[in-house]
C-alpha positions as CSV (number, residue, x, y, z in Angstrom):
1,M,0.0,0.0,0.0
2,L,1.5,3.3,-1.1
3,V,1.7,6.3,1.3
4,L,0.6,9.5,-0.4
5,K,-0.5,12.9,1.2
6,K,-3.9,11.5,1.6
7,N,-5.0,7.8,2.0
8,I,-6.0,6.5,-1.4
9,Y,-7.4,3.3,0.2
10,E,-10.1,5.0,2.1
11,N,-13.5,5.5,0.4
12,F,-12.9,8.3,-2.0
13,G,-16.2,10.0,-1.3
14,T,-15.1,11.0,2.3
15,A,-14.0,14.5,3.3
16,S,-10.8,15.6,1.6
17,L,-7.8,17.5,2.8
18,T,-8.7,20.3,0.3
19,P,-11.8,20.8,-1.8
20,S,-11.6,18.7,-4.9
21,S,-12.6,19.4,-8.5
22,N,-12.4,15.6,-9.0
23,P,-14.9,14.5,-6.3
24,N,-15.9,11.3,-8.2
25,L,-12.4,10.2,-9.2
26,D,-11.3,7.1,-7.2
27,P,-7.6,7.9,-6.5
28,Y,-6.6,4.2,-6.0
29,N,-8.3,3.2,-9.3
30,F,-6.7,6.2,-11.1
31,I,-3.3,5.2,-10.0
32,F,-3.9,1.5,-10.6
33,K,-5.1,1.9,-14.2
34,T,-2.2,4.3,-14.9
35,L,0.3,1.8,-13.7
36,I,-1.4,-1.1,-15.5
37,S,-1.4,1.0,-18.7
38,D,2.4,1.5,-18.3
39,R,3.0,-2.3,-18.3
40,D,1.8,-2.3,-22.0
41,L,3.8,0.9,-22.7
42,F,7.1,-0.6,-21.4
43,L,6.3,-3.8,-23.3
44,G,5.9,-1.8,-26.5
45,L,9.1,0.2,-25.9
46,G,11.0,-3.2,-25.6
47,Q,9.7,-4.3,-29.1
48,V,11.1,-1.5,-31.1
49,N,14.7,-0.7,-32.0
50,P,16.6,0.8,-29.1
51,E,17.0,4.3,-30.6
52,E,13.2,4.6,-31.4
53,G,12.4,3.2,-27.9
54,Q,14.6,5.8,-26.3
55,E,13.0,8.6,-28.2
56,R,9.5,7.4,-27.3
57,F,10.5,6.8,-23.7
58,K,11.6,10.5,-23.5
59,I,8.2,11.6,-24.8
60,F,6.2,9.4,-22.4
61,F,8.4,10.1,-19.4
62,P,10.0,13.5,-19.9
63,N,11.1,14.0,-16.3
64,A,11.9,10.4,-15.3
65,S,13.9,9.8,-18.5
66,R,16.4,12.4,-17.3
67,F,17.7,10.2,-14.4
68,G,16.8,6.7,-15.6
69,T,16.9,4.3,-18.6
70,I,13.9,2.4,-19.8
71,K,15.0,-0.5,-17.6
72,I,15.3,1.5,-14.4
73,V,12.1,3.4,-14.8
74,N,10.3,0.1,-15.7
75,M,11.6,-1.3,-12.4
76,I,10.2,1.7,-10.5
77,S,6.9,1.3,-12.3
78,K,6.7,-2.5,-11.4
79,R,7.6,-1.9,-7.9
80,L,5.0,0.8,-7.4
81,L,2.3,-1.5,-9.0
82,E,3.4,-4.4,-6.7
83,S,3.4,-2.2,-3.6
84,L,0.1,-0.6,-4.5
85,V,-1.8,-3.9,-4.1
86,V,0.1,-5.3,-1.1
87,P,-2.4,-5.5,1.8
88,D,-1.4,-4.6,5.3
89,K,2.1,-3.1,4.4
90,W,2.7,0.5,3.8
91,F,5.5,1.9,1.6
92,Q,7.0,5.3,1.5
93,L,7.7,6.8,-1.9
94,N,10.8,8.9,-2.6
95,A,11.5,11.6,-5.2
96,Y,12.4,9.1,-7.8
97,H,9.0,7.3,-7.4
98,F,7.0,10.6,-7.4
99,C,8.8,11.9,-10.4
100,Y,8.0,8.7,-12.4
101,L,4.4,8.7,-11.1
102,Y,4.0,12.3,-12.1
103,D,5.0,11.6,-15.7
104,S,2.8,8.5,-15.7
105,L,-0.3,10.2,-14.4
106,Y,0.2,13.2,-16.7
107,G,0.5,11.0,-19.8
108,F,-2.5,8.8,-18.8
109,T,-4.6,11.9,-18.1
110,E,-3.6,13.4,-21.4
111,E,-4.6,10.1,-23.2
112,Y,-7.9,10.1,-21.3
113,S,-8.7,13.7,-22.3
114,Y,-8.4,12.8,-26.1
115,E,-10.8,9.8,-25.9
116,S,-14.4,10.0,-26.9
117,P,-17.0,10.5,-24.1
118,E,-18.0,6.8,-24.5
119,Q,-14.4,5.6,-24.1
120,R,-13.9,7.9,-21.1
121,K,-17.0,6.3,-19.4
122,N,-15.5,2.8,-20.1
123,M,-12.2,3.9,-18.5
124,F,-13.7,5.6,-15.4
125,P,-17.4,5.0,-15.2
126,E,-17.6,7.1,-11.9
127,L,-16.6,10.2,-13.9
128,N,-19.3,9.8,-16.5
129,G,-17.0,11.2,-19.1
130,E,-16.0,14.3,-17.2
131,S,-12.4,15.5,-17.5
132,I,-9.7,14.9,-14.9
133,D,-8.1,17.9,-13.2
134,L,-4.6,16.5,-12.7
135,N,-3.4,19.6,-10.8
136,D,-6.2,19.1,-8.3
137,F,-5.3,15.5,-7.9
138,M,-1.6,16.4,-7.3
139,D,-2.6,19.0,-4.7
140,N,-4.6,16.3,-2.9
141,Y,-2.3,13.3,-3.2
142,F,1.3,14.4,-3.8
143,L,3.3,15.8,-0.9
144,D,4.9,18.2,-3.4
145,T,6.4,18.4,-6.9
146,S,9.9,19.6,-5.8
147,F,11.5,17.1,-8.2
148,L,10.6,19.6,-10.9
149,I,12.8,22.4,-9.5
150,D,15.4,23.7,-11.9
151,P,18.8,22.1,-11.0
152,E,20.7,25.4,-10.9
153,R,18.1,27.0,-8.6
154,F,18.2,23.9,-6.3
155,N,22.0,23.7,-6.3
156,H,22.4,27.3,-5.4
157,M,20.2,27.0,-2.2
158,D,21.9,26.6,1.0
159,S,21.0,23.6,3.3
160,Q,18.9,25.8,5.6
161,G,16.9,27.3,2.6
162,K,16.2,23.7,1.4
163,K,15.1,22.7,4.9
164,D,12.9,25.7,5.2
165,L,11.1,24.7,2.0
166,G,10.7,21.2,3.1
167,L,13.2,19.9,0.5
168,T,14.5,17.1,2.7
169,D,13.9,13.9,0.7
170,P,17.3,12.3,0.5
171,C,16.7,11.3,-3.1
172,L,15.7,14.8,-4.3
173,F,19.3,15.8,-5.1
174,G,19.7,12.8,-7.3
175,V,16.4,13.3,-9.2
176,I,17.0,17.1,-9.8
177,N,20.6,16.5,-10.8
178,R,19.8,13.6,-13.1
179,L,21.7,11.0,-11.2
180,V,20.9,7.3,-11.9
181,P,19.2,5.9,-8.7
182,A,21.0,3.2,-6.7
183,E,19.1,0.0,-6.2
184,E,18.0,1.0,-2.7
185,E,16.6,4.2,-4.1
186,I,14.4,2.3,-6.6
187,G,13.0,0.2,-3.8
188,L,10.2,1.4,-1.6
189,K,10.8,1.7,2.2
190,E,8.3,-0.1,4.4
191,I,6.9,2.1,7.2
192,E,4.1,1.9,9.8
193,N,0.7,3.0,8.8
194,P,0.9,6.7,8.8
195,Y,-2.8,7.3,8.7
196,I,-3.6,6.0,12.2
């Protein structure tokens, strides 16, 4: 089970941290379908020549492709999907995970927005064809999007300035500076249930 700003495993119709313009969007289902969709996407990337696969990869994952190869980002994707469905265990995401998930949700939302109303209803019946406000979703479920900060700006901040802004994720430096994640940074850290 993944730990986000708000518990995605609770009934999505309950009171939210902030008012939502997506009141009918089931956050668990949204993330689940996005990660499942990526399984097909990574399979397709592996079936084209490497140069073409790399170019498509950069289009699908513009931020995550800066720090990882197709193989690395695919491993992150698999681990998020596996952890999403594990009952009774909670996993904390780091900046590498959030960066990939951001790209993934963005691409899936864009795909959804271009579908016909009938196809939209098939994808998310609860939305009845309505659009998805991804910014609203991010406000409700992502702790922040600090992984998008310009490297020059981030690297010129002193440690106290970073701390004051809450930029304390140990992986954040690596994501912003486009460093390949180590194996332990790809994995998810198991923690106690933070929603109790």
